[in-house]
C-alpha positions as CSV (number, residue, x, y, z in Angstrom):
1,M,-21.8,31.1,-27.9
2,A,-21.0,30.6,-24.3
3,T,-17.6,31.9,-23.1
4,Q,-15.2,29.1,-22.1
5,I,-12.5,29.6,-19.4
6,K,-9.6,27.2,-19.1
7,V,-9.0,26.4,-15.5
8,S,-6.1,24.4,-14.0
9,L,-6.4,22.9,-10.5
10,I,-3.1,22.8,-8.8
11,G,-2.0,21.7,-5.3
12,N,-0.2,19.3,-3.0
13,P,-1.5,15.7,-2.7
14,N,-4.2,15.2,-0.1
15,T,-5.5,18.7,-0.1
16,G,-8.9,17.7,-1.6
17,K,-8.1,18.9,-5.1
18,T,-9.8,16.0,-6.8
19,S,-12.8,16.6,-4.5
20,V,-13.0,20.2,-5.8
21,F,-12.6,18.8,-9.3
22,N,-15.6,16.4,-8.8
23,L,-17.8,19.2,-7.3
24,L,-17.1,21.5,-10.3
25,T,-17.5,18.8,-13.0
26,G,-19.6,16.0,-11.5
27,L,-19.8,13.2,-14.1
28,N,-18.8,15.5,-17.0
29,Q,-15.3,14.1,-16.9
30,Q,-13.0,12.2,-19.2
31,V,-9.7,10.5,-18.6
32,G,-6.8,10.4,-21.1
33,N,-3.0,10.7,-21.2
34,Y,-0.9,13.8,-21.7
35,P,0.5,13.9,-25.3
36,G,3.5,11.7,-25.6
37,I,3.5,10.4,-22.0
38,T,1.6,7.9,-20.0
39,V,0.6,10.1,-17.1
40,E,-3.1,10.3,-16.6
41,K,-4.9,13.5,-17.5
42,K,-8.3,14.3,-15.9
43,E,-10.4,17.0,-17.4
44,G,-14.1,18.0,-17.3
45,A,-16.7,20.6,-18.1
46,C,-18.2,23.0,-15.7
47,K,-21.1,25.4,-16.0
48,I,-20.1,28.6,-14.2
49,S,-23.2,30.7,-15.2
50,H,-25.8,31.0,-17.9
51,D,-23.3,32.0,-20.7
52,V,-20.0,31.0,-19.1
53,K,-18.5,27.5,-19.1
54,A,-15.1,26.3,-17.7
55,H,-12.8,23.6,-19.1
56,V,-11.2,22.2,-15.9
57,I,-8.0,20.2,-15.7
58,D,-7.1,18.3,-12.6
59,L,-3.2,18.4,-12.6
60,P,-1.1,15.8,-10.8
61,G,-0.5,16.6,-7.2
62,T,2.9,18.3,-6.5
63,Y,4.6,20.0,-3.6
64,S,6.6,22.4,-5.7
65,L,7.4,23.4,-9.2
66,N,10.9,22.2,-8.5
67,A,9.7,18.7,-9.6
68,S,11.6,15.6,-8.6
69,S,9.5,13.1,-10.8
70,L,8.2,13.0,-14.4
71,D,4.5,13.4,-13.4
72,E,5.1,16.3,-11.1
73,N,7.1,17.9,-14.0
74,I,3.8,18.1,-16.0
75,V,2.6,21.1,-13.9
76,T,5.9,23.0,-14.5
77,E,5.9,22.1,-18.2
78,L,2.3,23.3,-18.6
79,L,3.0,26.6,-17.0
80,L,6.2,27.2,-19.1
81,D,4.4,26.5,-22.4
82,Q,2.2,29.5,-23.0
83,E,1.3,28.2,-26.4
84,S,-0.1,24.9,-25.1
85,E,-3.9,24.4,-25.6
86,D,-4.1,23.6,-21.9
87,F,-2.4,26.7,-20.7
88,P,-4.8,28.1,-18.0
89,D,-6.7,31.4,-18.2
90,V,-6.8,31.0,-14.3
91,A,-4.9,28.8,-11.9
92,V,-6.8,27.5,-8.9
93,V,-4.4,26.5,-6.1
94,V,-6.2,24.1,-3.6
95,S,-4.8,24.1,0.0
96,D,-5.7,22.4,3.2
97,V,-6.5,24.7,6.2
98,E,-4.5,22.5,8.5
99,N,-1.3,22.6,6.2
100,L,-1.3,26.1,4.8
101,K,2.3,26.8,5.4
102,R,3.4,23.8,3.2
103,N,0.6,24.3,0.7
104,L,1.5,28.0,0.1
105,L,4.9,27.2,-1.3
106,I,3.5,26.2,-4.7
107,Y,1.1,29.1,-4.6
108,T,3.9,31.7,-4.3
109,Q,5.7,30.0,-7.3
110,I,2.7,30.1,-9.5
111,K,2.2,33.8,-8.6
112,D,5.5,34.5,-10.1
113,F,4.2,33.5,-13.6
114,E,1.9,36.6,-13.1
115,I,-1.3,34.8,-14.3
116,P,-4.7,35.1,-12.6
117,T,-4.6,32.9,-9.5
118,I,-7.2,31.9,-7.0
119,L,-6.4,30.4,-3.6
120,V,-8.9,27.8,-2.4
121,V,-8.7,27.0,1.4
122,N,-10.4,23.6,1.8
123,M,-11.7,21.7,4.8
124,A,-13.1,24.9,6.4
125,D,-15.5,22.7,8.3
126,R,-12.6,21.5,10.4
127,M,-11.5,25.0,11.5
128,R,-13.5,25.2,14.7
129,R,-12.7,21.6,15.8
130,K,-8.9,22.4,15.2
131,G,-9.0,25.8,16.8
132,I,-8.0,27.6,13.6
133,S,-9.1,31.1,12.6
134,L,-8.2,33.0,9.3
135,D,-8.1,36.7,8.6
136,I,-9.2,36.4,5.0
137,P,-9.0,40.1,4.1
138,L,-5.5,40.4,5.4
139,L,-4.3,37.1,3.7
140,E,-5.9,38.3,0.4
141,K,-3.9,41.5,0.7
142,E,-0.6,39.9,1.6
143,L,-0.9,37.2,-1.0
144,N,-2.3,39.5,-3.6
145,T,-5.2,37.2,-4.5
146,K,-8.8,36.3,-3.9
147,I,-9.4,33.5,-1.5
148,A,-12.4,31.0,-1.6
149,L,-12.9,29.4,1.8
150,I,-14.7,26.0,1.0
151,S,-15.6,22.6,2.5
152,A,-15.5,20.0,-0.2
153,R,-17.0,17.4,2.1
154,K,-20.1,19.5,2.7
155,G,-20.1,21.1,-0.7
156,E,-19.9,24.6,0.8
157,G,-18.2,27.6,-0.9
158,I,-18.2,26.2,-4.5
159,D,-20.7,28.9,-5.7
160,E,-18.3,31.6,-4.4
161,L,-15.4,29.8,-6.2
162,K,-17.3,29.8,-9.4
163,K,-18.0,33.5,-9.1
164,L,-14.2,34.1,-8.7
165,I,-13.4,31.9,-11.7
166,E,-16.0,33.9,-13.8
167,S,-14.4,37.2,-12.8
168,Y,-10.8,36.0,-13.3
169,R,-9.8,38.9,-15.5
170,S,-10.1,41.3,-12.4
171,L,-7.9,39.2,-10.2
172,P,-4.5,40.8,-9.4
173,K,-1.6,39.3,-11.4
174,K,1.2,40.8,-9.5
175,R,3.6,38.4,-7.7
176,C,3.6,38.4,-3.9
177,L,7.4,38.4,-3.3
178,D,10.7,38.7,-5.0
179,A,12.1,35.1,-4.3
180,L,15.2,35.5,-6.4
181,S,16.7,38.5,-4.6
182,F,20.1,36.7,-4.0
183,E,23.1,35.8,-6.2
184,Q,22.3,39.1,-8.0
185,E,25.2,38.8,-10.5
186,Y,23.9,35.4,-11.8
187,F,20.2,36.4,-12.0
188,D,21.1,39.9,-13.6
189,R,22.9,38.0,-16.4
190,L,20.0,35.6,-16.7
191,Q,17.6,38.6,-17.0
192,K,19.7,40.2,-19.7
193,T,19.8,37.0,-21.7
194,F,16.0,36.7,-21.8
195,P,14.7,40.3,-21.5
196,D,11.3,39.4,-23.1
197,Q,10.2,36.9,-20.4
198,S,10.0,36.9,-16.6
199,L,13.1,36.1,-14.6
200,Y,11.4,33.3,-12.7
201,K,10.3,31.6,-15.9
202,S,13.8,31.7,-17.3
203,W,15.2,30.3,-14.0
204,L,12.6,27.5,-13.9
205,K,13.4,26.5,-17.5
206,I,17.1,26.1,-16.8
207,T,16.6,24.1,-13.5
208,Q,14.0,21.8,-15.1
209,N,16.4,21.1,-17.9
210,A,19.1,20.3,-15.4
211,S,16.8,17.9,-13.7
212,F,15.1,16.4,-16.7
213,K,17.7,16.0,-19.3
214,N,15.5,15.3,-22.3
215,A,16.7,16.8,-25.7
216,D,13.2,17.9,-26.7
217,Q,12.9,19.9,-23.3
218,R,16.1,22.0,-23.8
219,D,15.7,25.6,-24.9
220,E,18.5,25.9,-27.5
221,A,18.4,29.7,-27.1
222,I,19.8,29.4,-23.6
223,D,23.3,31.0,-23.6
224,S,26.0,28.6,-22.7
225,E,27.4,31.2,-20.2
226,V,24.1,31.0,-18.2
227,E,24.0,27.2,-18.0
228,T,27.5,26.6,-16.7
229,K,26.4,25.7,-13.2
230,S,26.4,22.1,-12.0
231,E,23.3,20.3,-10.9
232,S,24.5,20.6,-7.3
233,E,24.8,24.4,-7.7
234,F,21.3,24.6,-9.1
235,K,20.1,22.6,-6.1
236,R,21.8,25.0,-3.7
237,L,20.1,28.0,-5.5
238,Q,16.8,26.3,-5.4
239,Q,17.2,25.7,-1.6
240,K,17.9,29.5,-1.1
241,E,14.8,30.3,-3.2
242,T,12.7,28.0,-1.1
243,I,13.9,29.5,2.2
244,K,13.0,33.0,0.9
245,R,9.5,31.8,0.1
246,Y,9.0,30.1,3.5
247,Q,10.3,33.2,5.3
248,F,7.6,35.2,3.4
249,I,4.9,32.6,4.2
250,N,5.8,32.5,7.9
251,D,5.5,36.3,8.1
252,V,2.1,36.3,6.4
253,L,0.7,33.4,8.5
254,K,1.9,35.0,11.8
255,K,-0.6,37.8,11.1
256,G,-3.4,36.0,9.3
257,L,-3.5,32.5,10.9
258,I,-4.4,31.9,14.5
259,V,-4.4,28.4,16.1
260,D,-5.9,28.0,19.6
261,E,-4.4,24.7,20.7
262,K,-6.6,24.6,23.8
263,S,-9.9,24.5,21.8
264,A,-8.5,21.9,19.3
265,T,-9.8,18.4,19.5
266,G,-9.0,15.3,17.7
267,M,-8.2,11.6,17.8
268,R,-5.7,11.4,15.0
269,A,-2.6,10.6,17.1
270,K,-4.4,7.9,19.0
271,L,-5.8,6.3,15.9
272,D,-2.4,6.4,14.2
273,R,-0.8,4.5,17.1
274,I,-3.2,1.7,16.6
275,L,-3.5,1.6,12.9
276,T,0.3,1.8,12.3
277,H,1.2,-0.5,15.2
278,K,3.7,-3.3,14.4
279,F,1.1,-6.0,15.3
280,W,-2.4,-4.5,15.5
281,G,-1.8,-2.5,12.3
282,Y,-1.4,-5.6,10.2
283,F,-4.1,-7.5,12.1
284,I,-6.7,-4.7,11.5
285,F,-5.6,-4.5,7.8
286,F,-6.1,-8.3,7.5
287,V,-9.6,-8.2,8.9
288,I,-10.6,-5.3,6.7
289,L,-9.5,-7.1,3.6
290,L,-11.3,-10.3,4.8
291,F,-14.5,-8.3,5.3
292,I,-14.2,-6.7,1.8
293,F,-13.9,-10.1,0.1
294,Q,-16.8,-11.5,2.1
295,V,-19.0,-8.6,1.1
296,I,-17.9,-8.9,-2.6
297,Y,-19.6,-12.4,-2.5
298,D,-22.5,-11.8,-0.1
299,W,-23.8,-8.4,-1.4
300,S,-23.3,-9.0,-5.1
301,S,-24.9,-12.5,-5.4
302,Y,-28.5,-11.2,-5.9
303,P,-27.7,-8.6,-8.7
304,M,-25.4,-11.2,-10.4
305,D,-28.0,-13.8,-10.5
306,L,-30.5,-11.3,-11.9
307,I,-27.9,-10.2,-14.6
308,D,-27.2,-13.9,-15.4
309,E,-30.8,-14.8,-15.8
310,T,-31.5,-11.6,-17.8
311,F,-28.9,-12.3,-20.5
312,S,-30.2,-15.9,-20.7
313,W,-33.7,-14.6,-21.1
314,A,-32.5,-12.0,-23.7
315,S,-30.9,-14.8,-25.9
316,E,-34.1,-16.8,-25.7
317,A,-36.3,-13.7,-26.5
318,V,-34.2,-12.8,-29.5
319,K,-34.4,-16.4,-30.8
320,T,-38.2,-16.4,-30.4
321,V,-38.8,-12.9,-32.0
322,L,-36.4,-12.9,-34.9
323,P,-36.5,-15.5,-37.7
324,S,-33.8,-18.2,-37.4
325,G,-30.6,-17.7,-39.3
326,P,-26.9,-17.2,-38.9
327,F,-27.2,-13.6,-37.7
328,V,-29.7,-14.6,-34.9
329,D,-27.3,-17.5,-34.0
330,L,-24.4,-15.0,-33.8
331,L,-26.5,-12.8,-31.5
332,T,-27.8,-15.5,-29.2
333,E,-24.8,-17.7,-29.1
334,G,-21.9,-15.3,-29.6
335,I,-22.5,-11.6,-28.7
336,I,-25.1,-11.8,-25.9
337,P,-23.4,-14.6,-23.9
338,G,-20.0,-13.1,-24.5
339,L,-21.0,-9.7,-23.1
340,G,-23.0,-11.3,-20.4
341,G,-19.8,-12.9,-19.2
342,V,-18.5,-9.4,-18.5
343,V,-21.6,-7.6,-17.4
344,I,-22.4,-10.2,-14.7
345,F,-19.3,-9.1,-12.8
346,I,-20.2,-5.4,-12.6
347,P,-21.6,-5.7,-9.1
348,Q,-18.5,-7.3,-7.6
349,I,-16.0,-5.1,-9.5
350,A,-18.1,-2.0,-8.3
351,F,-17.9,-3.3,-4.7
352,L,-14.2,-3.7,-5.0
353,F,-13.7,-0.1,-6.2
354,L,-16.2,1.1,-3.7
355,F,-14.1,-0.1,-0.8
356,I,-10.8,0.9,-2.3
357,S,-12.2,4.4,-2.8
358,I,-13.5,4.6,0.8
359,L,-10.1,3.5,2.1
360,E,-8.4,6.2,0.0
361,E,-10.8,8.9,0.8
362,S,-10.7,8.2,4.6
363,G,-6.9,8.6,4.7
364,Y,-6.4,5.0,5.8
365,M,-4.6,3.9,2.6
366,S,-1.7,6.3,3.4
367,R,-1.3,4.3,6.8
368,V,-1.3,1.1,4.8
369,V,1.5,2.4,2.6
370,F,3.5,3.5,5.7
371,L,2.8,0.2,7.4
372,M,4.0,-1.9,4.5
373,D,7.2,0.1,4.1
374,R,8.6,-1.9,7.0
375,V,8.1,-5.1,4.9
376,M,9.1,-3.6,1.6
377,R,12.6,-2.6,2.9
378,R,13.5,-6.2,3.6
379,F,13.0,-7.0,0.0
380,G,15.0,-4.2,-1.6
381,L,12.0,-1.8,-2.1
382,S,10.6,1.1,-0.2
383,G,7.2,2.3,0.7
384,K,7.0,4.3,-2.6
385,S,6.8,0.9,-4.4
386,V,3.6,0.1,-2.4
387,V,1.6,2.7,-4.1
388,P,1.9,1.0,-7.5
389,L,1.5,-2.4,-5.9
390,V,-1.7,-1.3,-4.1
391,S,-3.1,0.4,-7.2
392,G,-2.3,-2.7,-9.2
393,T,-5.4,-4.3,-7.5
394,A,-7.4,-2.1,-9.8
395,C,-5.3,-2.4,-13.0
396,A,-1.7,-3.0,-13.8
397,I,-1.6,-0.2,-16.5
398,P,-2.0,2.9,-14.2
399,A,0.0,1.0,-11.5
400,V,3.0,0.8,-14.0
401,M,2.4,4.6,-14.7
402,A,2.4,5.3,-10.9
403,T,6.1,4.1,-10.7
404,R,7.0,7.5,-12.2
405,N,6.9,8.8,-8.6
406,I,10.0,6.6,-7.9
407,E,13.1,8.6,-8.6
408,N,15.5,5.7,-8.2
409,W,15.8,3.8,-11.5
410,K,16.5,0.4,-10.1
411,E,13.7,0.5,-7.6
412,R,11.3,1.8,-10.4
413,L,12.4,-0.9,-12.8
414,I,11.9,-3.7,-10.2
415,T,8.4,-2.3,-9.3
416,I,7.4,-2.2,-13.0
417,L,8.5,-5.8,-13.5
418,V,6.7,-7.2,-10.4
419,V,3.4,-5.1,-10.5
420,P,1.6,-7.6,-12.9
421,F,1.7,-10.2,-10.1
422,T,-0.7,-8.3,-8.0
423,T,-4.4,-9.4,-8.5
424,C,-6.0,-6.8,-10.8
425,A,-9.7,-6.4,-11.5
426,A,-9.4,-8.3,-14.8
427,R,-8.5,-11.4,-12.9
428,L,-11.5,-10.9,-10.6
429,P,-14.1,-12.4,-13.0
430,V,-12.0,-15.6,-13.6
431,Y,-11.4,-16.0,-9.8
432,L,-15.0,-15.5,-8.9
433,I,-16.5,-18.0,-11.5
434,I,-13.9,-20.7,-10.8
435,I,-14.1,-20.3,-6.9
436,A,-17.9,-20.5,-7.2
437,L,-17.6,-23.7,-9.2
438,V,-15.0,-25.6,-7.1
439,I,-14.9,-24.1,-3.5
440,P,-17.9,-24.9,-1.2
441,N,-20.1,-22.0,-0.3
442,E,-20.0,-22.6,3.5
443,K,-19.2,-20.5,6.5
444,I,-16.4,-21.4,8.8
445,I,-15.7,-18.4,11.0
446,W,-18.8,-16.3,11.9
447,I,-19.7,-14.5,8.7
448,F,-16.6,-15.5,6.8
449,G,-16.8,-18.4,4.4
450,Y,-14.4,-20.6,2.3
451,Q,-15.0,-18.7,-0.9
452,S,-14.0,-15.3,0.6
453,L,-10.9,-16.9,2.2
454,M,-9.9,-18.3,-1.1
455,L,-10.2,-15.0,-2.8
456,M,-8.2,-13.2,-0.1
457,F,-5.6,-16.0,-0.3
458,L,-5.2,-15.3,-4.1
459,Y,-4.8,-11.6,-3.4
460,F,-2.2,-12.3,-0.8
461,L,-0.5,-14.8,-3.1
462,G,-0.2,-12.2,-5.8
463,F,1.3,-9.6,-3.5
464,A,3.7,-12.1,-1.9
465,T,4.9,-13.3,-5.3
466,A,5.4,-9.7,-6.3
467,V,7.5,-9.0,-3.2
468,G,9.4,-12.2,-3.5
469,S,10.3,-11.5,-7.1
470,A,11.4,-8.0,-6.1
471,W,13.9,-9.6,-3.6
472,V,15.3,-12.0,-6.3
473,L,15.5,-9.0,-8.9
474,N,17.2,-6.8,-6.3
475,K,19.9,-9.4,-6.0
476,I,20.3,-10.1,-9.7
477,L,20.2,-6.6,-11.1
478,K,23.5,-4.9,-10.5
479,I,22.4,-1.3,-10.5
480,K,23.7,1.1,-7.9
481,S,21.0,2.9,-6.0
482,K,20.1,4.9,-3.0
483,S,16.4,5.7,-2.1
484,Y,14.5,7.5,0.6
485,F,10.9,7.0,1.7
486,V,8.8,10.1,2.6
487,I,5.0,10.0,2.8
488,E,2.5,12.4,4.0
489,M,-0.1,11.2,6.6
490,P,-3.3,13.1,5.7
491,G,-5.9,13.7,8.4
492,Y,-8.7,11.2,8.9
493,K,-11.9,12.3,7.3
494,I,-15.4,10.9,6.5
495,P,-15.3,10.0,2.8
496,I,-17.3,12.3,0.5
497,F,-20.1,10.3,-1.0
498,K,-20.0,12.1,-4.3
499,N,-16.3,11.5,-4.7
500,V,-16.7,7.8,-3.9
501,M,-19.6,7.3,-6.3
502,I,-17.9,9.1,-9.2
503,N,-14.7,7.1,-8.7
504,V,-16.7,3.7,-8.6
505,I,-18.7,4.7,-11.7
506,E,-15.7,6.0,-13.7
507,K,-13.5,3.0,-12.8
508,T,-16.3,0.4,-13.4
509,K,-17.2,2.0,-16.6
510,A,-13.6,2.1,-17.8
511,F,-13.2,-1.6,-17.0
512,V,-16.5,-2.7,-18.6
513,F,-16.2,-0.6,-21.8
514,G,-12.5,-1.4,-22.1
515,A,-13.1,-5.1,-21.7
516,G,-16.3,-5.0,-23.7
517,K,-14.6,-3.9,-26.9
518,I,-12.2,-6.8,-26.8
519,I,-14.7,-9.4,-25.8
520,L,-17.3,-8.4,-28.4
521,A,-14.6,-8.7,-31.2
522,I,-13.4,-12.0,-29.8
523,S,-16.9,-13.4,-29.3
524,I,-17.8,-12.8,-32.9
525,I,-14.5,-14.5,-34.1
526,L,-15.1,-17.4,-31.7
527,W,-18.7,-17.9,-32.8
528,V,-17.6,-18.0,-36.5
529,L,-14.9,-20.5,-35.7
530,A,-17.4,-22.6,-33.6
531,S,-20.2,-22.4,-36.2
532,F,-18.3,-23.5,-39.2
533,G,-16.2,-26.6,-40.0
534,P,-13.6,-27.6,-42.6
535,N,-14.9,-31.0,-43.6
536,E,-17.8,-33.5,-43.9
537,K,-17.7,-34.5,-40.2
538,F,-19.1,-31.0,-39.4
539,N,-21.4,-30.6,-42.4
540,N,-23.0,-34.1,-42.0
541,A,-23.2,-34.1,-38.2
542,E,-26.9,-35.0,-38.1
543,E,-26.4,-38.0,-40.4
544,I,-23.3,-39.2,-38.4
545,I,-25.1,-38.9,-35.0
546,S,-28.4,-40.5,-36.3
547,K,-26.4,-43.6,-37.4
548,Q,-24.5,-43.8,-34.0
549,Y,-27.5,-43.2,-31.8
550,V,-30.8,-44.7,-32.8
551,D,-33.2,-44.3,-29.8
552,L,-32.5,-40.7,-28.9
553,S,-35.3,-38.2,-28.2
554,E,-35.4,-35.0,-30.3
555,E,-33.7,-32.9,-27.6
556,E,-31.0,-35.5,-26.9
557,L,-30.3,-35.7,-30.6
558,E,-30.0,-31.9,-30.9
559,N,-27.5,-31.8,-28.0
560,K,-25.4,-34.7,-29.5
561,V,-25.4,-32.9,-32.9
562,A,-24.4,-29.6,-31.4
563,S,-21.6,-31.2,-29.3
564,H,-20.3,-33.2,-32.5
565,K,-20.3,-29.9,-34.6
566,L,-18.4,-28.0,-31.9
567,E,-15.8,-30.7,-31.7
568,Y,-15.3,-30.8,-35.5
569,S,-15.6,-27.0,-36.0
570,F,-12.6,-24.8,-36.8
571,I,-12.3,-23.9,-33.1
572,G,-12.6,-27.6,-32.2
573,Y,-9.6,-28.5,-34.3
574,A,-7.7,-25.5,-32.9
575,G,-8.5,-26.6,-29.4
576,K,-7.6,-30.2,-30.1
577,A,-4.2,-29.1,-31.4
578,I,-3.4,-27.3,-28.1
579,E,-5.1,-29.9,-25.9
580,P,-1.8,-32.0,-25.3
581,V,-0.2,-28.9,-23.9
582,V,-3.0,-28.0,-21.5
583,K,-4.1,-31.6,-20.6
584,P,-1.4,-32.1,-18.0
585,L,-2.9,-29.0,-16.1
586,G,-6.4,-30.7,-16.0
587,Y,-7.9,-28.6,-18.8
588,D,-9.8,-29.8,-22.0
589,W,-9.6,-28.3,-25.4
590,K,-12.5,-25.7,-24.5
591,I,-10.5,-24.3,-21.5
592,G,-7.4,-24.3,-23.7
593,I,-9.2,-22.0,-26.2
594,G,-10.2,-19.8,-23.3
595,L,-6.6,-19.7,-22.1
596,I,-5.1,-18.7,-25.4
597,S,-7.7,-16.1,-26.2
598,S,-7.3,-14.5,-22.7
599,F,-3.6,-13.6,-23.5
600,A,-5.1,-10.5,-25.2
601,A,-6.8,-9.7,-21.8
602,R,-7.5,-11.9,-18.8
603,E,-11.2,-11.0,-18.5
604,V,-11.8,-12.5,-22.0
605,F,-11.6,-16.0,-20.5
606,V,-15.1,-16.0,-19.0
607,G,-16.6,-14.5,-22.1
608,T,-14.9,-17.0,-24.3
609,L,-16.2,-20.0,-22.3
610,A,-19.6,-18.4,-22.2
611,T,-19.5,-18.2,-26.0
612,I,-18.2,-21.7,-26.5
613,Y,-20.7,-23.3,-24.1
614,S,-23.6,-21.4,-25.6
615,V,-23.2,-22.8,-29.1
616,G,-26.1,-25.1,-29.5
617,S,-27.0,-25.0,-25.8
618,D,-30.3,-24.5,-24.1
619,E,-30.6,-20.7,-24.0
620,E,-32.5,-20.6,-20.7
621,E,-29.7,-22.2,-18.9
622,T,-27.3,-19.7,-17.2
623,I,-23.6,-19.5,-18.0
624,K,-22.6,-20.7,-14.6
625,N,-24.8,-23.8,-14.8
626,R,-23.4,-24.6,-18.3
627,M,-19.9,-24.5,-16.9
628,A,-20.8,-26.5,-13.9
629,A,-22.5,-29.1,-16.1
630,E,-19.3,-29.7,-18.2
631,V,-17.9,-33.2,-17.7
632,N,-14.5,-34.8,-18.4
633,P,-15.1,-37.1,-21.4
634,V,-12.6,-39.6,-20.1
635,T,-13.6,-39.9,-16.4
636,G,-17.2,-38.6,-16.5
637,A,-16.5,-36.4,-13.5
638,P,-17.2,-32.7,-13.4
639,L,-14.6,-30.9,-15.5
640,F,-14.2,-28.1,-13.0
641,N,-13.3,-30.0,-9.9
642,L,-10.9,-29.0,-7.0
643,A,-7.7,-30.0,-8.8
644,S,-8.4,-28.4,-12.2
645,G,-10.0,-25.4,-10.5
646,I,-7.0,-24.7,-8.3
647,S,-4.7,-25.3,-11.2
648,L,-6.6,-22.7,-13.3
649,L,-6.7,-20.2,-10.4
650,L,-3.0,-20.5,-10.0
651,F,-2.3,-20.1,-13.7
652,Y,-4.2,-16.9,-13.8
653,A,-2.6,-15.7,-10.6
654,F,0.8,-15.8,-12.2
655,A,0.5,-15.5,-16.0
656,M,1.1,-12.2,-17.8
657,Q,-2.1,-12.1,-19.9
658,C,-2.5,-8.5,-20.8
659,M,-1.2,-7.0,-24.1
660,S,-2.0,-3.4,-22.9
661,T,0.3,-3.9,-19.8
662,L,3.2,-5.2,-22.0
663,A,2.8,-2.1,-24.3
664,I,2.9,0.2,-21.3
665,V,6.0,-1.5,-19.9
666,K,7.7,-1.2,-23.2
667,R,6.9,2.5,-23.3
668,E,8.1,3.1,-19.6
669,T,11.3,1.1,-20.0
670,N,11.9,2.3,-23.6
671,S,12.8,-1.3,-24.6
672,W,11.2,-4.6,-25.6
673,K,13.7,-6.5,-23.5
674,W,11.8,-6.1,-20.2
675,P,8.2,-6.7,-21.4
676,M,9.2,-9.8,-23.3
677,T,11.2,-11.1,-20.3
678,Q,8.0,-10.5,-18.3
679,L,5.8,-12.4,-20.7
680,I,8.1,-15.4,-21.1
681,F,9.0,-15.8,-17.4
682,M,5.6,-15.3,-16.0
683,S,4.0,-17.7,-18.5
684,I,6.5,-20.5,-17.8
685,F,6.2,-19.9,-14.0
686,A,2.4,-20.0,-14.2
687,Y,2.5,-23.2,-16.3
688,G,4.9,-24.9,-13.9
689,V,3.0,-23.9,-10.7
690,A,-0.4,-25.0,-12.3
691,L,1.1,-28.3,-13.3
692,V,2.4,-29.1,-9.9
693,A,-0.9,-28.1,-8.2
694,Y,-3.0,-30.3,-10.5
695,Q,-0.7,-33.3,-10.3
696,L,-0.7,-33.2,-6.5
697,L,-4.5,-32.6,-6.0
698,K,-6.0,-34.9,-8.7
C-alpha cells in the first residue's frame, strides 16, 4: 500500500495558497463542510511519488492564530486537536515574496507547535521585476526550516515542494524563537499547570477560549487561577507576543531579504488610482459588468442551441427505439426535458463563473470591495459586507457562510438577511429564458443589446434592493455596534489558467449536480401528476374531444386530446386551484405550478415548465419554442409577453425560493425567527412588486 501523508496548507489570504492547492491536486478535489459548522472545507489527493500519496487540506486564509472570526479559528482548532483525523503530518505555510514580513507571523506561531513545517515562498517570478533577492540558506537556518521557492503562475518549484513533503520526517521541528519570554510569573504558572504540553499550546487554548466562548471549546482542566485574566488583559499579552515575533522577523529579513528599489518596476499605484477613483472606478466596473452580460448571451447562444436540439432529438430517439408505454413516456416527457431545462444553461453559468474567477484571480475584485465600501457605509454596512454580497452572485449559501468574517453581530445579521436579494446563479436560467422570450434581441449601443442591458438591470436591482433593505434594517434593529473595515489590496497578476478552469468546472459541476438531483425528483413527480387524472374527464379525453371537434386532422386531434388531458390531470386541478392567486400577476395555471415547485429551488422553474409543456407535445420542438408558442386562452395573445415577462422576472428577483438557504440562515442565526421572517417578507414583497408591474404594463 502507498504511504499517505496528511498535509495542511496554511497562509494569509492572497498569498496564492489555493493556487498551490490546485497545482498539487488538480481536479482530485472535493468540497465539504467542517464537522458541526458551515465553513467550507477543501481537500484533495496528490501523488508525491510512486509509492507516496498526500491528502491535502486547503485551510481558510488567516493572518494569525490569534483568530478574530469563526472561520479563521478553524486553523487554530485543528492545530490544537492532535487527535483530529485532519491533524497534519506536515504544515505547508504559503507566503508571498512581496509580503514576507506579514506572512511570517503565522509561520513563527505554527513552528511553536513543533511539528514539521515547510515554508513556501510564492510568486518567485516577480522577484527580479520587484528588485527582490533572498538568501535562502540563511533564511532556512534562521527560520529553522526548509524553503520551497515557487511560482504558482508558471508552475515552477512544485516538484521541489513535493520532495520536501515526502521527506517531512527529516525536517527540523524546533521552534525559531521564544515568543513568550515576558510576564514570566504568569507563564511559569501556566507551564506548571500543564507540564505535559507545550507552553504555547496551553497559552493559545486559553486565549481562544476567551475569544470564542463556546462551552464545547473550553478545557475543563484549566485551573481557575490561570484563567483569571480579563479579555482585555489577554489582548495586551497577545500584542506583546506579536511584537516579539515581529522583532525576530525584522532581524531575520534584514539579513536574508534585499530589496533594490531602483531596479523595481510596476504600474500598481497608477492602476489603483484609476480603478478605485470615485468616478472612473464605478464607470469601469459598470462597463466590465455590461461586457460580461453581453458575452453571456453572445458566446453561449451556439452551444445552448446545440444542447436544446440534442435533448429534443434524444427524446424523439428514445420514443422511436423503445416500445411505447408509461416508462418511455416518463423518459421522453419527464426526465429528459426536465434535465434539459438545466443542462441548457451550463454554457451561460460557466461563462459567469469564468469571469468572476478572472476578476478574483487578477486582484481586481479586492478593488471592487474597497470601492463599494464608500457606498456601503451610507447604508449601515461596511466593505466586509460586500464580500458576501458579491459572492451571492454565485450562490446565497456560501455567501451566508462568508458573513462569518464579520465580527460585529448586527452587521453580520443584516448581511445574512439581505444576501438572498442578490442575483444568484439559480436565478440565471429563469432570467435568461424569460428575457429571451419577451425582450427584443436587438443592439442599441455598439455591441450591447436590450437583452444584456435587461440582465444587468436585474443584477443591479438585486444589489440595490439588498443595500436598501440593509438601510431599513439598520434603522429598525436596535443593536449597539461598532465596526472597522480593513482589506488587503493584493498585487495585480495575470490569472492562472489552471486555477480559473478548475474553479469554473467545480462551481458549474456543483450547480448542475445540485440542481439536477432536485429537478430529476420533481420532474418525475410532475410527470406522474400530469399523466394521470382523478375522473372520467381525463380517462375519456379522446371521446370528449371527438364529439366537440369533428373535422380535425389526426395531428390536431392528438394535440387537443393532450391539452385536454393535461388540464384535467392531477397537476391540472392543482394548477387551477392556485390560478386565482397568480392570475393578477399575468400567469396561467402552468406558470403557477412552476412558481410553487420552484420554492424548493429557483432553477426548478424552467425544468418544471419544460416537463409540463413536453407532455403530449411534438418531441422535435425545442423547449424554448414550446414556451414561446403558449397562448393566453382568454385573449389568444402569447402568454409570455412584456407585461407577464417583466412581472415574472421581478417576482424571481425578490422572492426567497431556496430551502437550502433558509436552512443555512437558521443554522447561522441559531433561530427559525430570521429565516421565516425572510421567507414571508420576501414572498409578500415579490408578489406586490410583480402585481404592480403587470397591472401597469398590461
